[in-house]
N, C-alpha and C positions, 0 to 999 in steps of 0.2 A: 517341458517346461510352459505355462501359458504365455501365451503372446502381450511382448514386454512394449510398452509406450514411456516415451519422452514425461513428463509431467515436470511445473515450476513451479514456486511462489514465487513475486514478481513487486518490490517493493521502491519507493525512494524515502532516501534519508539525508538529512543533515549532519555536520559534523557533530551534534550537539543531542541530532533528535532522529530515533529510530522511527520506520514505518511513519512517515510525513503522510505518505498516500502510496498507494497500493492497489491492489483488486479488492481487498473487503471495504474500502474508503468510494473506490471507484461503483461496485455493486450496491453499497448504499445509496450513492449517487442517481443510479440508473433508476433504483426502486423509487426515491424519491420521485423522479422525474416522472414515474408510470402511475405511483400512486396517488403523487398529490400531497400528500398525508409523513410526517414523521414517525407518526404513531403506526399506520397501516404498514409503514416499510419495518419499521422494529419488528412487528409479527408477522410479515412473511419472508423476513432472514431469521427468525426466531432467534432474536438478539434482546437484550431489556432497550429501553426508549433511551434510559440514562447510558449504556453503552454506546446506542446511535447517538444520540448529540452530543457525548464524549469525544467519539471518534471524528465525529464532525467538528467540533470545536476545535481539536489539537489541528487538523487538517487546514482548517481556515487560521487561529493563529499564527502556522508556521511556516505557511505561505501567502500569509499577509494579503489575503484573496478572501473577500463573501461568497463563498459557492451557493450558500443556501440563504431562501428568504423566508420570512416564518413571519406567519398572519395567525394572532389571535382567534378562534372564534365561538362561537357562543353557543348555543345550544346544537350545534350541528358541528361545533368543532375547529380547529384550528386546519389553514392549510399551509402547505410549504413549495415551495416552487426552487429554481434552479436559477439563478446568477443569469446573466450572461457569462459568466468567465466560469461558473460552475459546468454550463454546458462546453464549452470549448476543453475546459478540462477533462470532462467523459467524452468529448472524441479525439482530445489527442491523445489520451491515457489508450483508447482504445487500440485508436493506429499505432501505439507502441508497441503493447501488447502485443498487437498483430505479428508486426517487425519482428519481436524475439521468438514467439512463434514459431516464426517460420526459419528463424533460425538454428533455436533448438530442435525444431527438426530437420533440419540438413543436418545438425553436426550430429545426433542419431545415428541416422540415415551412411555417414562419414564414419563412423567410430563406433556402433554397439549393432545394428542388426546382423550383420554375417555372424556375429557371437550370438544372437538370442533364437537363432534360423534353426 
């Protein structure tokens, strides 16, 4: 048997809205922070600009906070930057994800590792 490892997908939802914030939107915000552009981010993540913008809008509407500021550009194109709230969400989710990752690894060690040896 090949070596097993625990993997998981994580997202936050409300009673009415699935997938308000999770790994995908987290990666989207981190990429916007590094590229400064929603268009470049969509290329980097290999998703359409429309999907990237839709995912951002869904998160912002559900959380009721602006995560990204967009500035239209001229010849050189526009810019996108995280708001202070956007930066806080990236930081908090990074820590949250890390804590969950540690808990999953601990549970794997406790319950599965012996079976997979």
